[in-house]
C-alpha positions as CSV (number, residue, x, y, z in Angstrom):
1,M,-27.5,-13.5,19.2
2,G,-25.4,-12.1,16.8
3,L,-25.4,-13.2,13.4
4,E,-21.9,-15.3,12.2
5,I,-21.0,-15.6,8.6
6,E,-18.1,-16.9,6.9
7,L,-16.9,-16.4,3.3
8,D,-14.6,-19.8,2.9
9,S,-13.6,-18.3,-0.6
10,V,-13.2,-14.3,-1.3
11,D,-13.2,-13.5,-4.7
12,F,-12.1,-9.9,-3.5
13,I,-11.4,-7.9,-0.4
14,T,-10.3,-4.0,-0.2
15,I,-11.1,-1.1,1.9
16,G,-12.4,2.5,1.0
17,T,-13.9,5.2,1.9
18,V,-17.9,7.3,1.3
19,G,-17.6,10.9,2.1
20,P,-16.0,14.0,1.5
21,K,-12.4,14.2,3.7
22,G,-13.1,14.8,6.9
23,R,-16.4,13.2,7.2
24,R,-15.2,9.8,5.5
25,V,-16.9,6.4,6.2
26,F,-14.4,3.9,6.2
27,Y,-15.2,0.4,4.6
28,L,-13.7,-3.3,4.9
29,Q,-15.7,-5.4,1.9
30,A,-15.3,-8.3,0.8
31,G,-17.0,-10.7,-1.7
32,G,-17.8,-14.3,-2.4
33,Q,-20.2,-17.5,-2.7
34,G,-22.6,-14.9,-4.1
35,R,-22.8,-12.4,-0.8
36,L,-21.1,-8.9,-1.1
37,L,-20.7,-7.9,2.6
38,S,-19.6,-4.5,3.8
39,L,-18.5,-3.6,7.6
40,I,-18.0,-0.1,8.6
41,I,-14.7,0.3,10.1
42,E,-12.6,2.9,12.3
43,K,-9.4,4.8,10.2
44,E,-7.4,3.5,12.4
45,Q,-8.4,0.3,12.2
46,A,-7.4,0.7,8.5
47,I,-4.1,1.8,9.4
48,A,-3.7,-1.0,12.1
49,I,-4.9,-3.8,9.0
50,G,-2.1,-2.5,7.2
51,E,0.7,-2.3,9.0
52,A,-0.8,-5.8,10.8
53,S,-0.9,-7.8,7.7
54,R,2.4,-6.4,6.5
55,D,4.0,-7.6,9.6
56,M,2.2,-10.7,9.7
57,L,3.1,-11.4,6.3
58,D,6.9,-10.8,6.2
59,R,7.2,-12.6,9.3
60,L,5.7,-15.9,7.5
61,E,7.6,-15.5,4.3
62,R,10.6,-15.5,6.7
63,S,10.0,-18.2,8.8
64,L,8.5,-20.6,6.2
65,G,10.2,-20.0,3.6
66,L,7.1,-18.4,1.7
67,S,7.3,-16.9,-1.5
68,N,6.8,-12.8,-1.4
69,D,3.1,-12.7,-2.8
70,M,3.7,-9.0,-4.2
71,P,0.5,-8.1,-6.2
72,D,0.7,-5.6,-8.6
73,M,-1.9,-2.9,-7.6
74,S,-2.1,-1.4,-10.6
75,R,-4.3,-4.1,-12.1
76,M,-6.4,-4.6,-9.0
77,D,-9.5,-3.3,-9.0
78,M,-9.9,-2.2,-5.2
79,E,-12.6,0.2,-5.6
80,L,-16.0,-0.2,-3.3
81,R,-18.8,-2.2,-4.6
82,D,-22.2,-1.2,-4.8
83,P,-24.6,-1.1,-3.4
84,I,-22.3,-0.3,-0.4
85,E,-24.8,-1.8,2.9
86,A,-23.0,-2.3,6.7
87,L,-24.2,-5.1,8.1
88,F,-22.1,-3.9,11.2
89,R,-19.2,-1.7,12.8
90,V,-16.2,-2.9,13.4
91,S,-15.4,-3.5,17.4
92,R,-12.5,-5.9,16.5
93,I,-10.5,-7.1,14.0
94,G,-8.4,-10.1,14.3
95,L,-5.6,-12.2,11.5
96,D,-4.1,-15.9,11.7
97,Y,-3.0,-17.4,9.1
98,D,-3.9,-21.6,8.5
99,K,-0.8,-23.2,7.2
100,G,-2.5,-26.3,5.9
101,R,-4.4,-24.3,4.0
102,D,-2.1,-21.5,2.7
103,R,-5.0,-19.1,4.0
104,V,-5.2,-15.7,6.4
105,L,-8.8,-15.3,7.9
106,I,-9.8,-12.3,9.0
107,V,-12.1,-12.0,11.6
108,A,-14.7,-8.9,12.4
109,E,-16.9,-9.0,15.4
110,E,-19.7,-6.4,16.1
111,L,-19.3,-3.3,18.1
112,I,-22.0,-3.3,20.7
113,V,-23.6,-0.2,22.0
114,L,-25.4,-1.1,25.2
115,Q,-28.5,1.3,26.3
116,E,-28.3,2.8,30.4
117,G,-29.5,-0.4,32.2
118,Q,-29.1,-2.9,29.6
119,D,-28.2,-5.7,30.7
120,P,-25.0,-7.0,28.5
121,K,-25.1,-11.0,29.2
122,P,-27.6,-11.9,26.6
123,V,-26.0,-9.7,24.0
124,S,-23.6,-11.4,21.6
125,P,-22.1,-9.6,18.4
126,S,-21.9,-10.4,15.4
127,I,-18.4,-12.0,13.4
128,V,-17.3,-12.3,10.1
129,R,-14.7,-14.4,9.1
130,L,-13.2,-14.0,5.7
131,W,-10.7,-16.5,4.5
132,V,-8.7,-14.7,1.9
133,T,-5.2,-15.8,0.1
134,R,-2.1,-14.6,1.1
135,A,-1.6,-11.9,-2.1
136,Q,-5.4,-11.1,-1.5
137,M,-4.3,-9.8,2.2
138,R,-0.8,-8.5,1.1
139,A,-2.9,-6.3,-1.6
140,L,-5.6,-5.2,1.4
141,G,-3.1,-4.1,3.7
142,L,-1.3,-1.8,0.7
143,R,-4.9,-0.3,-0.1
144,A,-5.7,0.2,3.5
145,L,-2.8,2.4,4.2
146,D,-3.0,4.1,0.9
147,V,-6.8,4.7,1.8
148,A,-5.9,5.8,5.1
149,K,-3.2,8.7,3.6
150,Q,-5.4,9.6,1.5
151,G,-7.4,11.7,4.1
152,R,-6.3,15.3,6.2
153,P,-3.1,14.7,7.5
154,N,-3.5,15.1,11.5
155,P,-6.9,13.3,12.1
156,T,-7.2,13.9,15.5
157,R,-7.6,18.2,14.5
158,N,-11.2,17.1,13.6
159,G,-13.3,18.4,15.9
160,R,-14.1,14.6,17.7
161,V,-13.2,13.1,20.5
162,L,-12.6,9.2,20.2
163,N,-11.7,7.0,23.0
164,Y,-11.0,3.3,22.7
165,W,-11.1,0.3,24.6
166,T,-10.1,-2.9,24.5
């Protein structure tokens, strides 16, 4: 049975990398309620978080008449915190918005790699739920896109073949 962790009041959230270009490991990291959670994500997932959060927040601001919570990135500490110990590698990430609480929900699901012949039914992935403000989500999206572009111009030329199934 997988873990279920919910941080209902996130003090900080960021995306960062560890390692040299071409071999960077991307992390989604959040802290709150006395916990520090680090999850491994792919570069493509970081880009997707950046683009999806921008689109979602822009749409919410237009449709609900919400203020634009554009953070001052120069004043924010968006660096990864130590210790960076990954809880799991993420397979899927989802975003949602709770209008009553004015909070964005980020749901990350663990990637489960089955051994040959292993029955998938008893295996359930761990789930992490992170509740963040719109300003935190906007900052995370901007940070995600910035971190992703700091790598090589063409990540497909790294000698690896990546296949994704959803």
